[in-house]
mmCIF file of the C-alpha atoms, coordinates in Angstrom:
data_MODEL
# 
_entry.id   MODEL 
# 
loop_
_atom_site.group_PDB 
_atom_site.id 
_atom_site.type_symbol 
_atom_site.label_atom_id 
_atom_site.label_alt_id 
_atom_site.label_comp_id 
_atom_site.label_asym_id 
_atom_site.label_entity_id 
_atom_site.label_seq_id 
_atom_site.pdbx_PDB_ins_code 
_atom_site.Cartn_x 
_atom_site.Cartn_y 
_atom_site.Cartn_z 
_atom_site.occupancy 
_atom_site.B_iso_or_equiv 
_atom_site.pdbx_formal_charge 
_atom_site.auth_seq_id 
_atom_site.auth_comp_id 
_atom_site.auth_asym_id 
_atom_site.auth_atom_id 
_atom_site.pdbx_PDB_model_num 
ATOM 1   C CA . MET A 1 1   ? 115.926 175.273 17.576 1.00 0.00 ? 1   MET A CA 1 
ATOM 2   C CA . LYS A 1 2   ? 118.885 176.879 15.825 1.00 0.00 ? 2   LYS A CA 1 
ATOM 3   C CA . LYS A 1 3   ? 122.149 174.839 15.115 1.00 0.00 ? 3   LYS A CA 1 
ATOM 4   C CA . VAL A 1 4   ? 125.307 176.765 16.074 1.00 0.00 ? 4   VAL A CA 1 
ATOM 5   C CA . GLN A 1 5   ? 128.970 175.669 15.837 1.00 0.00 ? 5   GLN A CA 1 
ATOM 6   C CA . PHE A 1 6   ? 131.940 176.857 17.638 1.00 0.00 ? 6   PHE A CA 1 
ATOM 7   C CA . LYS A 1 7   ? 135.666 175.654 17.274 1.00 0.00 ? 7   LYS A CA 1 
ATOM 8   C CA . VAL A 1 8   ? 138.893 176.167 19.159 1.00 0.00 ? 8   VAL A CA 1 
ATOM 9   C CA . SER A 1 9   ? 142.445 174.763 18.425 1.00 0.00 ? 9   SER A CA 1 
ATOM 10  C CA . ILE A 1 10  ? 144.377 173.881 21.438 1.00 0.00 ? 10  ILE A CA 1 
ATOM 11  C CA . ASN A 1 11  ? 148.029 172.993 21.721 1.00 0.00 ? 11  ASN A CA 1 
ATOM 12  C CA . ALA A 1 12  ? 147.472 169.996 23.881 1.00 0.00 ? 12  ALA A CA 1 
ATOM 13  C CA . PRO A 1 13  ? 146.595 166.313 23.364 1.00 0.00 ? 13  PRO A CA 1 
ATOM 14  C CA . ALA A 1 14  ? 142.809 165.258 23.060 1.00 0.00 ? 14  ALA A CA 1 
ATOM 15  C CA . ASN A 1 15  ? 142.863 163.234 26.245 1.00 0.00 ? 15  ASN A CA 1 
ATOM 16  C CA . LYS A 1 16  ? 144.104 166.324 28.273 1.00 0.00 ? 16  LYS A CA 1 
ATOM 17  C CA . ILE A 1 17  ? 141.318 168.506 26.700 1.00 0.00 ? 17  ILE A CA 1 
ATOM 18  C CA . TYR A 1 18  ? 138.522 165.786 27.145 1.00 0.00 ? 18  TYR A CA 1 
ATOM 19  C CA . ASP A 1 19  ? 139.718 165.373 30.921 1.00 0.00 ? 19  ASP A CA 1 
ATOM 20  C CA . PHE A 1 20  ? 139.567 169.106 31.475 1.00 0.00 ? 20  PHE A CA 1 
ATOM 21  C CA . MET A 1 21  ? 136.451 170.037 29.537 1.00 0.00 ? 21  MET A CA 1 
ATOM 22  C CA . LEU A 1 22  ? 134.405 167.347 31.426 1.00 0.00 ? 22  LEU A CA 1 
ATOM 23  C CA . GLY A 1 23  ? 136.170 167.595 34.614 1.00 0.00 ? 23  GLY A CA 1 
ATOM 24  C CA . ILE A 1 24  ? 136.886 163.872 34.786 1.00 0.00 ? 24  ILE A CA 1 
ATOM 25  C CA . LYS A 1 25  ? 139.946 164.050 37.058 1.00 0.00 ? 25  LYS A CA 1 
ATOM 26  C CA . SER A 1 26  ? 138.869 167.129 38.833 1.00 0.00 ? 26  SER A CA 1 
ATOM 27  C CA . LYS A 1 27  ? 135.477 168.760 38.520 1.00 0.00 ? 27  LYS A CA 1 
ATOM 28  C CA . SER A 1 28  ? 137.111 172.087 39.020 1.00 0.00 ? 28  SER A CA 1 
ATOM 29  C CA . THR A 1 29  ? 138.343 172.138 35.441 1.00 0.00 ? 29  THR A CA 1 
ATOM 30  C CA . TYR A 1 30  ? 134.886 171.775 34.160 1.00 0.00 ? 30  TYR A CA 1 
ATOM 31  C CA . GLU A 1 31  ? 133.599 174.614 36.743 1.00 0.00 ? 31  GLU A CA 1 
ATOM 32  C CA . GLN A 1 32  ? 136.527 176.977 35.519 1.00 0.00 ? 32  GLN A CA 1 
ATOM 33  C CA . TRP A 1 33  ? 135.655 177.103 31.754 1.00 0.00 ? 33  TRP A CA 1 
ATOM 34  C CA . THR A 1 34  ? 131.926 176.957 32.394 1.00 0.00 ? 34  THR A CA 1 
ATOM 35  C CA . SER A 1 35  ? 132.082 179.802 34.712 1.00 0.00 ? 35  SER A CA 1 
ATOM 36  C CA . LEU A 1 36  ? 131.601 182.386 31.872 1.00 0.00 ? 36  LEU A CA 1 
ATOM 37  C CA . PHE A 1 37  ? 128.143 180.873 31.472 1.00 0.00 ? 37  PHE A CA 1 
ATOM 38  C CA . ASN A 1 38  ? 127.313 181.095 35.261 1.00 0.00 ? 38  ASN A CA 1 
ATOM 39  C CA . PRO A 1 39  ? 129.859 181.604 38.019 1.00 0.00 ? 39  PRO A CA 1 
ATOM 40  C CA . THR A 1 40  ? 128.328 178.791 39.936 1.00 0.00 ? 40  THR A CA 1 
ATOM 41  C CA . SER A 1 41  ? 128.220 176.403 36.982 1.00 0.00 ? 41  SER A CA 1 
ATOM 42  C CA . THR A 1 42  ? 128.722 172.744 37.932 1.00 0.00 ? 42  THR A CA 1 
ATOM 43  C CA . TYR A 1 43  ? 127.195 169.351 37.183 1.00 0.00 ? 43  TYR A CA 1 
ATOM 44  C CA . GLU A 1 44  ? 125.643 166.427 39.140 1.00 0.00 ? 44  GLU A CA 1 
ATOM 45  C CA . GLY A 1 45  ? 125.802 162.874 37.840 1.00 0.00 ? 45  GLY A CA 1 
ATOM 46  C CA . SER A 1 46  ? 127.830 160.941 35.281 1.00 0.00 ? 46  SER A CA 1 
ATOM 47  C CA . TRP A 1 47  ? 129.427 161.227 31.717 1.00 0.00 ? 47  TRP A CA 1 
ATOM 48  C CA . ASP A 1 48  ? 128.926 157.733 31.097 1.00 0.00 ? 48  ASP A CA 1 
ATOM 49  C CA . LYS A 1 49  ? 126.690 156.797 27.977 1.00 0.00 ? 49  LYS A CA 1 
ATOM 50  C CA . GLY A 1 50  ? 122.938 156.568 28.880 1.00 0.00 ? 50  GLY A CA 1 
ATOM 51  C CA . ASN A 1 51  ? 123.350 158.256 32.244 1.00 0.00 ? 51  ASN A CA 1 
ATOM 52  C CA . LYS A 1 52  ? 121.608 161.294 33.435 1.00 0.00 ? 52  LYS A CA 1 
ATOM 53  C CA . ILE A 1 53  ? 123.391 164.386 34.112 1.00 0.00 ? 53  ILE A CA 1 
ATOM 54  C CA . LEU A 1 54  ? 122.311 167.868 35.557 1.00 0.00 ? 54  LEU A CA 1 
ATOM 55  C CA . PHE A 1 55  ? 124.055 170.981 34.457 1.00 0.00 ? 55  PHE A CA 1 
ATOM 56  C CA . ILE A 1 56  ? 123.389 173.387 37.230 1.00 0.00 ? 56  ILE A CA 1 
ATOM 57  C CA . GLY A 1 57  ? 123.985 176.780 38.725 1.00 0.00 ? 57  GLY A CA 1 
ATOM 58  C CA . VAL A 1 58  ? 122.688 179.254 41.153 1.00 0.00 ? 58  VAL A CA 1 
ATOM 59  C CA . ASP A 1 59  ? 120.577 182.173 39.950 1.00 0.00 ? 59  ASP A CA 1 
ATOM 60  C CA . GLU A 1 60  ? 120.351 185.835 41.350 1.00 0.00 ? 60  GLU A CA 1 
ATOM 61  C CA . LYS A 1 61  ? 117.824 184.684 43.739 1.00 0.00 ? 61  LYS A CA 1 
ATOM 62  C CA . GLY A 1 62  ? 119.921 182.010 45.086 1.00 0.00 ? 62  GLY A CA 1 
ATOM 63  C CA . GLU A 1 63  ? 117.785 179.163 43.433 1.00 0.00 ? 63  GLU A CA 1 
ATOM 64  C CA . LYS A 1 64  ? 119.359 176.213 41.719 1.00 0.00 ? 64  LYS A CA 1 
ATOM 65  C CA . GLY A 1 65  ? 118.574 176.083 38.155 1.00 0.00 ? 65  GLY A CA 1 
ATOM 66  C CA . GLY A 1 66  ? 119.746 174.413 34.781 1.00 0.00 ? 66  GLY A CA 1 
ATOM 67  C CA . MET A 1 67  ? 119.318 171.507 32.292 1.00 0.00 ? 67  MET A CA 1 
ATOM 68  C CA . VAL A 1 68  ? 118.217 168.090 32.766 1.00 0.00 ? 68  VAL A CA 1 
ATOM 69  C CA . SER A 1 69  ? 120.191 165.863 30.192 1.00 0.00 ? 69  SER A CA 1 
ATOM 70  C CA . LYS A 1 70  ? 121.491 162.521 29.258 1.00 0.00 ? 70  LYS A CA 1 
ATOM 71  C CA . ILE A 1 71  ? 124.634 161.511 27.884 1.00 0.00 ? 71  ILE A CA 1 
ATOM 72  C CA . ALA A 1 72  ? 123.650 159.920 24.323 1.00 0.00 ? 72  ALA A CA 1 
ATOM 73  C CA . GLU A 1 73  ? 127.226 159.093 23.491 1.00 0.00 ? 73  GLU A CA 1 
ATOM 74  C CA . ASN A 1 74  ? 130.700 159.337 25.055 1.00 0.00 ? 74  ASN A CA 1 
ATOM 75  C CA . ILE A 1 75  ? 133.762 158.082 23.187 1.00 0.00 ? 75  ILE A CA 1 
ATOM 76  C CA . PRO A 1 76  ? 136.654 159.061 25.424 1.00 0.00 ? 76  PRO A CA 1 
ATOM 77  C CA . ASN A 1 77  ? 138.899 161.724 23.886 1.00 0.00 ? 77  ASN A CA 1 
ATOM 78  C CA . ARG A 1 78  ? 136.935 161.721 20.631 1.00 0.00 ? 78  ARG A CA 1 
ATOM 79  C CA . PHE A 1 79  ? 133.174 162.576 20.863 1.00 0.00 ? 79  PHE A CA 1 
ATOM 80  C CA . VAL A 1 80  ? 130.600 163.358 23.511 1.00 0.00 ? 80  VAL A CA 1 
ATOM 81  C CA . SER A 1 81  ? 126.742 163.940 22.749 1.00 0.00 ? 81  SER A CA 1 
ATOM 82  C CA . ILE A 1 82  ? 124.624 165.451 25.523 1.00 0.00 ? 82  ILE A CA 1 
ATOM 83  C CA . GLN A 1 83  ? 120.789 165.395 24.877 1.00 0.00 ? 83  GLN A CA 1 
ATOM 84  C CA . HIS A 1 84  ? 118.865 168.005 26.839 1.00 0.00 ? 84  HIS A CA 1 
ATOM 85  C CA . TYR A 1 85  ? 115.439 166.950 27.868 1.00 0.00 ? 85  TYR A CA 1 
ATOM 86  C CA . GLY A 1 86  ? 114.266 169.190 30.611 1.00 0.00 ? 86  GLY A CA 1 
ATOM 87  C CA . ILE A 1 87  ? 115.066 172.188 32.776 1.00 0.00 ? 87  ILE A CA 1 
ATOM 88  C CA . ILE A 1 88  ? 115.657 172.758 36.454 1.00 0.00 ? 88  ILE A CA 1 
ATOM 89  C CA . LYS A 1 89  ? 113.892 175.770 37.863 1.00 0.00 ? 89  LYS A CA 1 
ATOM 90  C CA . ALA A 1 90  ? 113.701 176.672 41.714 1.00 0.00 ? 90  ALA A CA 1 
ATOM 91  C CA . GLU A 1 91  ? 115.438 173.323 42.285 1.00 0.00 ? 91  GLU A CA 1 
ATOM 92  C CA . LYS A 1 92  ? 112.735 171.341 40.546 1.00 0.00 ? 92  LYS A CA 1 
ATOM 93  C CA . GLU A 1 93  ? 113.260 169.145 37.557 1.00 0.00 ? 93  GLU A CA 1 
ATOM 94  C CA . ILE A 1 94  ? 110.794 169.881 34.851 1.00 0.00 ? 94  ILE A CA 1 
ATOM 95  C CA . THR A 1 95  ? 110.567 167.470 31.884 1.00 0.00 ? 95  THR A CA 1 
ATOM 96  C CA . GLU A 1 96  ? 107.386 168.369 30.274 1.00 0.00 ? 96  GLU A CA 1 
ATOM 97  C CA . GLY A 1 97  ? 105.398 171.636 29.292 1.00 0.00 ? 97  GLY A CA 1 
ATOM 98  C CA . THR A 1 98  ? 105.846 174.790 27.233 1.00 0.00 ? 98  THR A CA 1 
ATOM 99  C CA . GLU A 1 99  ? 109.169 175.851 28.920 1.00 0.00 ? 99  GLU A CA 1 
ATOM 100 C CA . VAL A 1 100 ? 110.711 172.442 28.253 1.00 0.00 ? 100 VAL A CA 1 
ATOM 101 C CA . GLU A 1 101 ? 109.533 172.207 24.639 1.00 0.00 ? 101 GLU A CA 1 
ATOM 102 C CA . LYS A 1 102 ? 111.946 175.068 23.648 1.00 0.00 ? 102 LYS A CA 1 
ATOM 103 C CA . TRP A 1 103 ? 114.658 172.722 24.546 1.00 0.00 ? 103 TRP A CA 1 
ATOM 104 C CA . ALA A 1 104 ? 113.450 169.285 24.381 1.00 0.00 ? 104 ALA A CA 1 
ATOM 105 C CA . ASN A 1 105 ? 115.640 166.864 22.093 1.00 0.00 ? 105 ASN A CA 1 
ATOM 106 C CA . GLY A 1 106 ? 118.345 169.575 21.766 1.00 0.00 ? 106 GLY A CA 1 
ATOM 107 C CA . PHE A 1 107 ? 121.942 168.294 21.556 1.00 0.00 ? 107 PHE A CA 1 
ATOM 108 C CA . GLU A 1 108 ? 125.238 169.761 22.634 1.00 0.00 ? 108 GLU A CA 1 
ATOM 109 C CA . ASN A 1 109 ? 127.940 167.674 20.888 1.00 0.00 ? 109 ASN A CA 1 
ATOM 110 C CA . TYR A 1 110 ? 131.701 167.768 21.524 1.00 0.00 ? 110 TYR A CA 1 
ATOM 111 C CA . THR A 1 111 ? 134.185 166.526 18.836 1.00 0.00 ? 111 THR A CA 1 
ATOM 112 C CA . PHE A 1 112 ? 137.937 166.166 19.420 1.00 0.00 ? 112 PHE A CA 1 
ATOM 113 C CA . ASN A 1 113 ? 140.273 165.960 16.539 1.00 0.00 ? 113 ASN A CA 1 
ATOM 114 C CA . GLU A 1 114 ? 143.989 165.504 17.346 1.00 0.00 ? 114 GLU A CA 1 
ATOM 115 C CA . ASN A 1 115 ? 146.729 166.226 14.760 1.00 0.00 ? 115 ASN A CA 1 
ATOM 116 C CA . ASN A 1 116 ? 150.546 166.543 15.573 1.00 0.00 ? 116 ASN A CA 1 
ATOM 117 C CA . GLY A 1 117 ? 149.857 167.683 19.367 1.00 0.00 ? 117 GLY A CA 1 
ATOM 118 C CA . THR A 1 118 ? 147.002 170.231 18.344 1.00 0.00 ? 118 THR A CA 1 
ATOM 119 C CA . THR A 1 119 ? 143.463 169.475 19.083 1.00 0.00 ? 119 THR A CA 1 
ATOM 120 C CA . THR A 1 120 ? 140.571 171.072 17.451 1.00 0.00 ? 120 THR A CA 1 
ATOM 121 C CA . VAL A 1 121 ? 137.536 171.063 19.575 1.00 0.00 ? 121 VAL A CA 1 
ATOM 122 C CA . THR A 1 122 ? 134.195 171.425 17.744 1.00 0.00 ? 122 THR A CA 1 
ATOM 123 C CA . VAL A 1 123 ? 131.078 172.172 19.624 1.00 0.00 ? 123 VAL A CA 1 
ATOM 124 C CA . ASP A 1 124 ? 127.796 171.657 17.825 1.00 0.00 ? 124 ASP A CA 1 
ATOM 125 C CA . LEU A 1 125 ? 124.942 173.167 19.647 1.00 0.00 ? 125 LEU A CA 1 
ATOM 126 C CA . ASP A 1 126 ? 121.167 173.328 19.476 1.00 0.00 ? 126 ASP A CA 1 
ATOM 127 C CA . THR A 1 127 ? 119.770 176.382 21.007 1.00 0.00 ? 127 THR A CA 1 
ATOM 128 C CA . ASN A 1 128 ? 116.443 178.190 21.172 1.00 0.00 ? 128 ASN A CA 1 
ATOM 129 C CA . GLU A 1 129 ? 116.222 181.427 19.476 1.00 0.00 ? 129 GLU A CA 1 
ATOM 130 C CA . ASP A 1 130 ? 115.990 183.300 22.960 1.00 0.00 ? 130 ASP A CA 1 
ATOM 131 C CA . PHE A 1 131 ? 119.593 182.015 23.849 1.00 0.00 ? 131 PHE A CA 1 
ATOM 132 C CA . LEU A 1 132 ? 121.141 182.468 20.285 1.00 0.00 ? 132 LEU A CA 1 
ATOM 133 C CA . GLU A 1 133 ? 122.824 185.844 20.882 1.00 0.00 ? 133 GLU A CA 1 
ATOM 134 C CA . TYR A 1 134 ? 124.063 184.783 24.386 1.00 0.00 ? 134 TYR A CA 1 
ATOM 135 C CA . MET A 1 135 ? 125.571 181.558 23.006 1.00 0.00 ? 135 MET A CA 1 
ATOM 136 C CA . ASN A 1 136 ? 127.068 183.338 20.213 1.00 0.00 ? 136 ASN A CA 1 
ATOM 137 C CA . GLN A 1 137 ? 128.780 185.781 22.610 1.00 0.00 ? 137 GLN A CA 1 
ATOM 138 C CA . THR A 1 138 ? 129.535 183.370 25.494 1.00 0.00 ? 138 THR A CA 1 
ATOM 139 C CA . TYR A 1 139 ? 130.587 180.080 23.894 1.00 0.00 ? 139 TYR A CA 1 
ATOM 140 C CA . PRO A 1 140 ? 133.843 181.366 22.217 1.00 0.00 ? 140 PRO A CA 1 
ATOM 141 C CA . LYS A 1 141 ? 134.869 183.105 25.447 1.00 0.00 ? 141 LYS A CA 1 
ATOM 142 C CA . ALA A 1 142 ? 134.384 179.925 27.340 1.00 0.00 ? 142 ALA A CA 1 
ATOM 143 C CA . LEU A 1 143 ? 136.291 177.954 24.605 1.00 0.00 ? 143 LEU A CA 1 
ATOM 144 C CA . ASP A 1 144 ? 139.039 180.415 24.900 1.00 0.00 ? 144 ASP A CA 1 
ATOM 145 C CA . LYS A 1 145 ? 139.201 179.982 28.784 1.00 0.00 ? 145 LYS A CA 1 
ATOM 146 C CA . LEU A 1 146 ? 139.344 176.123 28.314 1.00 0.00 ? 146 LEU A CA 1 
ATOM 147 C CA . LYS A 1 147 ? 142.086 176.494 25.646 1.00 0.00 ? 147 LYS A CA 1 
ATOM 148 C CA . ALA A 1 148 ? 144.177 178.780 28.343 1.00 0.00 ? 148 ALA A CA 1 
ATOM 149 C CA . LEU A 1 149 ? 143.656 176.012 31.065 1.00 0.00 ? 149 LEU A CA 1 
ATOM 150 C CA . CYS A 1 150 ? 144.767 173.143 28.739 1.00 0.00 ? 150 CYS A CA 1 
ATOM 151 C CA . GLU A 1 151 ? 147.868 174.959 27.454 1.00 0.00 ? 151 GLU A CA 1 
ATOM 152 C CA . LYS A 1 152 ? 149.129 175.967 30.891 1.00 0.00 ? 152 LYS A CA 1 
# 
């Protein structure tokens, strides 16, 4: 696993960014900024600490795929930690085996630091080598889209 970090400063309060980023009030805000990863990106489950959550989308074959995760921590408007422990392939949850070992116990953490009406969102991400270049190219664009949504 490789650790990468992305940051964006957004001219909006942390509570608004938290709501938009996670789709708390409307799942559509989550789907809008994550559409850069997959146009059909969404989630199923809850952002509550300890809960299972599926990050899913439809691939070019029309099959549902994505990540099986749990919310390791959720301090509203301050910090969210997602632990990935499986994958969804062809609509089946897979939580063991060689494909899963590449992602097992990878974390995706969001930190929100607000100062004078501007919030810095820091994303700390564990990614496997195969997705490093993709994440380095795509995550900043997704955060820019989140910024545009929150600053409207």
